[in-house]
Each structure stands twice: as structure tokens, then as C-alpha cells.
N, C-alpha and C positions, 0 to 999 in steps of 0.2 A: 533380549527382551524379542521373543519371537510372533514377528507381522510380517504374512509371507504377501508378496507381489501384487497378490490378487484386492489388497485393499484399497480402492481405488478410489476412493469416497471418505471422506471424515467419518460419516457414521457407521461405515466397513469396519476402517482403522479401528474405531472406539470399540465396535462390538469385540474384535481379536484382539486387544488388548487389556479388553474385559474379561475375556477369555484364559487368557495368558495370569491376570492376576486372577484366578476362578473369587469372581466377583459376582452378585447376580445382580439381575437388572434391578431388582427391588433395589437392592441395598447404593448400589449408584447412583440411581434415580433420587433415593431419598436422602443420599450426600450432596447432590449438586440441587434440593431444592425444586425437583420435575417430576413428571407420575411419573411409574413404570410404563403405562401405554402409549407416553408420549415420547421415552426413551427406546423402546421399541420399534418404533416409525424411523425414529431416527438414525437406527443403525439399520433398518431394513432400508435406506433409503427414499420413504413414500414422504418425509420431512426431512427440507433442508437445515444441517447445523450451521446458522449464515449469522451469526451474531456471537461477538467479541466476550460478552460479558455469559454467555450460555456454555462460548469453549471452554473458558477460563474454570466456570462452575466443574465442567465435565472433569477436564484437564487435572483439577485438584483432585478433585472423587476420584478421581485410578491414582492420584500420586504419580501425574506423568508431567513435565512441562507442557504448555498449550501448543508448541511447535511440533512435538509429536504425536497429534492432531491434526494438524493442516499441512504437514508437509507431504511430499509427494512421494508415494511408494512408485508410482508407475510414472512415467515424470509426460509431462504433453511435450510434444515435437519441439526438439533443441532446448527442454527444461534443464534447470540443476548442469551439472559440468559438464558441460559439451568444450567446447576449446577456445572460446570466447573466455567463456567466464574461470576457466586453471591461468589462462592467460593474467588476467585482471587480478587473482589470487597470488599469481608467483610479485606483479608489480607491489602488490600491496605489501606485501611478508618483506619483498626487499626493502620498500621505505621502513618499513617497522625495526629493521636492522640497521638502517640508515645505511643502506649500501642501493640508491636508487640504481643504480647504472645506465642510468639516460645522460642524453647531452645539456650543456647549459644552452638556453634560448634566453635572445632577448625578450623583456618583460610583455610588450609592446604584440610580442608574435603568440608567446603565451597565452596571453589573453583575448587574442582573434582562436585561437583552438579551441579554447575552452567555450569559448559564445558560442561557435561552432557545432561544439558536441552541443552542450546542453541544449542548444536547437534542433537538433537532430534526437534527441532524444526525448524533447517535446511532442516533436511530427511524429513519433513510436518509430523510427527508423533503427532498430536494435540493429541489425546487420551493422550498418555503418559504423554505430556507438562503439556494440565492441569491436570491430576492427582497428576502431583508434587512441580506445580511452588505456588501455596495458600503456602505448608509448606516450601517450603523454601525460601518466601519473609518474611513470619514473622523469620525464623531463624538469617538469615543474620542481619533480622534488631535489633534483640532484642541479637543480637551478639555484632554489633557495638553500644549498646547502653550500654554493659556491659564494655567496654571500652581498648579491647583488641586486638590489628593491626588492629584500625580505617582505618589507611592510606589504606592500603590494601583491607579491605572488603570495604572502599566506592569506591574504582576500581572496584570490581566486581559489588559494587550495580548499579553502573551505565551501568555497560556490558548487566547484567541481563533484568534491566528494560527496556533499548532498543531497545536487541536481545531476550527476551523471555517475557516480560510479555506485554508493545505495539505492540509485533508484535504478539503475539499470539491474543491479546486483536482484534486487527485488524482482522486478519483471523479470526475469531470468527463471525465477525459481532456488538460487542459490537460499546455502542453507545459515541459521538466523548467524551463527558466530563470523562466515564471513560478511552479511550486511553492515553487521555492528562492526568489524574491523573499519570501516569505510566510513561509521557514521564516528568513531570515535578517533579516527583522521581530521573530520571534520572539525570534531570540535578541539582535536591539541591545538591545529593550526587557528582556532577564533580563540581561545584562550592565549594565545601567542600574539595574533593580533591584535586586542584586546576593544575596540570597537564594540561599542553595543549592538550594530546592528549584527556587523559579523557575527558577534558571539548569538545573537536571536536567532542566525538560521539556522548556525549548526544547532543549537536546541530544539530548532522547528524539526530536522533532519531526525535527532535523535530521538525526540520524543516519540512521535509515528512511525520510527522503527520500532522502538518498546510496545507502543500500540498496537502493534501488528502483532506482536511476538506475545501478546497478551500480559506483557507484565507493567500492570496499571500502576501504581505507586510508582514505578520506578519511572514510568511516563509526564506524572505528576511532577515529580520532585524536577524534572526536568526543566517543566514549564515553569515550574516557583524560581526556579532559579534566575530568570531572568526580567527585565525592565526592559525595553524599550521603548525612548520617546515618539514621541508622536508630531513632532516639527517642521520635518518631511512630508509630500507625501508617499517616497519610499521606503520611511520607516512606518509609517501607518498603515502601509499595504503588507507589512512584514509583522507586524502590530495585530491588526486584523486576524491576519493566519495563524498566531501563536492561539488568541483566542477561541477561533474556530474549531482548533487544537482542543480547547481547553473543554468547549464541550460535548468533543466526543466523548475525551477521556471519561468524565461526567458521566453520561449515559451507559459508557461502559463497563464504569465501577457501579452500576445503578445508585447513582445517585442525580437522580433528578433536579432535585430542588438548586443543583447546580451547575444544569446547564444552562437553563434562558437565559440568562444574563449576558455571560457572556458573546452567545447566541446577537442578541441584540447588539451588543457593545461592536462588536462585529462589520452587524448591517449599518449601522449610527456610519459606522468609517469608509466604509464603502458609498453610502450617501457625496461623503465628502469627497472623496476619491475618484471616484467613476470606475469604468470598467480600464485595470492595470496590467502592468508585468513585471513589476519590479523584484530583482535575486529572481523573474519566471514564475513567480508563485502563482498569477493570473491574478490574484486577488479582486475581487470587484462586485457590485450587487450581481449579477450569474453565479459566480462561484461562492457565491454566500446564499445561494440557494441551492445548489448543487450539494454543498455541505450541510445544508438544511436535509435534505433527501438524506444523509447518510447517520446523520443523529435519528430520526423520523424510524429508515429501517432497523437501528440497531434499538430505538425503544421497541420494536416493533409492530407499529405504526402504519402500515403499512399503503392503506387507506389517505393515509396525509402524503406519506412520500408521493404517491403516484398524483395527488392533487398540487404538489407544486412543482413538478414537474411540468405537471402541461401548464403552467405559471410561467415558466421558463424560456429562454428562445439559445438554445447550445451555440446555435451559428457564432452566437457573442464569447463564445470563449476564446480565451489564445491560444490555444493548444489544439493539437491533436487526441491528446492523451485526458487533458478536460473532455473532454466532448465525448469519448471512449466511455468516461466512470460516469455521465450523463443518461447515456444509453444502457450503459451494464444497471444502474443504480434502477431508473425508470425500469426493467423489465426485471430486476429483481421484485420489486415492488408489484408489478405486472402480473408476476407469477401466483400472488397472492392475495389478488382481487377474484373475486369471483364473476368468471365470463370471460375473463382476461388472458387465458391462458396464449393464444394465439395473437395475440399485441406484443405480450410478453416476448415470446420469442422472437417477434421479429424487431424488437426493442434492441435484444441480446446479440441480432444478426449483423445491427447497423454496429452493436460496438465494438463487436466482431473482426469487422471492412474495417474501419477505422484502426485499431490496435491489439491485434490477436491475443498478444498476452492477457490482455486486460479480462477477454474469456476464457484462455484456454489454461492458464497458471495461476488468476486469482483466487483460494481456495473458497471461498463465499460464492461467487460466483460461479465456479464449477459443481457447488453444492445445488443451487438454483437447478443449475441444469439439470444433476442427478435428480432432485426431485421433479421437475418434468418429465425426463424422459419417463419415469415409472408411471405416470397419466397420461403419457401423449396417447393422441387418434392415431390410425394409420390413412392419414391424409400429406398433403405439401406440406401442410405445418410441421408435422413427424420425420416428414425426410428433413428437411433442413436444419428441426432439431437435434435430430439425430445427427449428421454432419459434424454441428456442431460438438454434441458430446465425444464424437470419434476424433475430431483436431485435440481435445479437450486431452484423450486418452482413460477418457469412460467406457466401464463394457458398455457396448450395445448390443 
């Protein structure tokens, strides 16, 4: 499919694929269930294509995978197949061939290395993660093959591949197949381990990866495949995160009737657990609020998402990545509230300062940047906006 390197937004990419398919605006808009005028504004960058449901609908209309629309044609700085991602790819391929070529390392040392790497990822230190992850993958799997402390190492492998490998690859804008390979390794390790919490963690990672790829039925099937007991605080936090995922999948899949119950269940669990960080998930009342924002954004209720944001205290979130997510979602909401464009730019800039990847590489945030850029004024805020857009690889 001929899509040139100038397609730097989802809308521009959509237009080029539509041209390649020789389909009219009217036909694609009708198949996707939107107006011809709205599709035209998306293609021109005047309206951000920043919902999973609409992305899936348009991808189906064009007969392409959703990832064909959301992948980057012109990567942001350090995006895609940089040297760190290539090294992780090689490590994952070696593991899949049962030839990781690492060193046998004691389980307590590996446990400390996994914890340090996941902590670095949560603090958005992608440079450290990229430097340390390939060798850790190889050493962990080599140690498992050696047959010592296998059950403990399986749990560490599930954690590493959900919160380290998969999370890092997504942040770097790696290809969906490579991200999914990391999720598959987490699933394989979790199933060999057999513990409900370990399986639940792997399901959480796989389901959210599938959601990001627009594979909504598969994401729901993952979530339906596991039941996590809530007998201890740690498992309650994990079950709460799975419930939040169910809500977001439901709204993306246009099943609003299935959206509220899991949200309320997660909120009830959060009252019981308080602010926590089991499995580095950051579950608690504040994070439930951030997920409520995500659900409202997906439902295109931007005013509600902004109201939720204004009732939260993001400093209570346990990781830089979650705080950046709060500010990015708040910025996305404010961008659609009349008279709040300048506030939207400021919120997005706060997100970028905390975690550059959250703004420069996340497709829906980049789309909102593109929309704001079209509408920007030639003032100080406009200069700030153009700087972010430039760093995100958008045409300025």
C-alpha cells in the first residue's frame, strides 16, 4: 500500500489509504457511521481522530488493521526501531528459539534487577530501560532454562514482560507484532506458573495491548479468561485494574451498558485498598479517577473528563508515567472544551516534561496536538504548542 512519509497524522494517513483504495469520502464515512463532513475534517487535521471506537470503525471501512492508521510514518525522536528496540527484538527472538544466550544468575539478583528496571520504566527513564532490558531478558530466561528456582523466575518473567518489555516497546512506538511478542512471553510464563495473580497480571498486559491495537473482541476474551480472588490487598488491586480494563474495552466496543458496573466495582475496591502499587500497577482511588477520565474521553464526553481531572490530585499517583497520563488526558479533554485551548497546551506540556514519550509517541495525544496546531494563534502558547508538535514529528 502506497503511503508516503508525509502522512504524519492519523487523518493524513487515513486520507492516503483511502486514495490508495480509490474510495470516496462519502463511501468511507457511511461505512464508518460518521458524516462526510466530519471525515473530511479528520483528514485535514481539524478534528483529532482520538478514539479507539472511531479508529476501528474507519479501519474496518478501509479494510485495514487499526494499527495501519495509528503507526507512525515519520517517527518522533528516538521512536520505532532505534538501537535499544532492535536489541530487545533480538533478545525476544532468542528467547522464542529457546536460545537466550544469557548468563545463569541467582534468583534474588534477578528479582532486584527486575524491580529496578520496572521502577525506571515507571519513572519514564526509557534510556536506562533500553540499556538494561535486553541483557535482563536473556539472563532471566537462561536462568529458567537452567532449572533453578523456576517458579519464582516465572513470576518475575511475567512481571518483566508486562511492566518492562511490553511497556517499553509500546512507549518507543515499536511495531504491534513486536509488542505482542512481549505480551505472549508474559502469558506463557504466567500459564506455566499457574498462580491466579500472575496469570491476571499477564492478562492485564495482553488485554491492554490488544485494546491499543484495536482488537476489541480479543481484548474482551482475554479479560473473560481470568478470575482473580480478592482475599488480600495485592490481588484486590490487580482485580481492580482488570475491572478498569473491562470498562474501557466496553466503551471502545460501543457497549455503554457494560461500562459503569466495572468502574463502580473498581472504585469500591479502591476504597478498601487505598492508594497502592501492587505489581507496579498504581491502583487506588486516584488512578481509578484517571481511568474514569480515559473512559469519558473514549465516550467523547470531554467536559466530564475535564471535571473528573479537576477533582483529582495527580501528585498522589505513584509513578511519573501515571502522572503524565493524567496531564495528557486532561489536555486532551481541555482541547475540546470551548475557551480552554491555552489550558490544554499547558496540560500537555506538563505531560511532556514528565514523560516525553506520552506526548511525542502516543497516537491519540499526537492527534490532539495536530488539531490544536491547526487552530493555534501566533502567541506564546502557540510557540509552546509548535515546539511540542515538532518534537512529536508533526509538520509545523
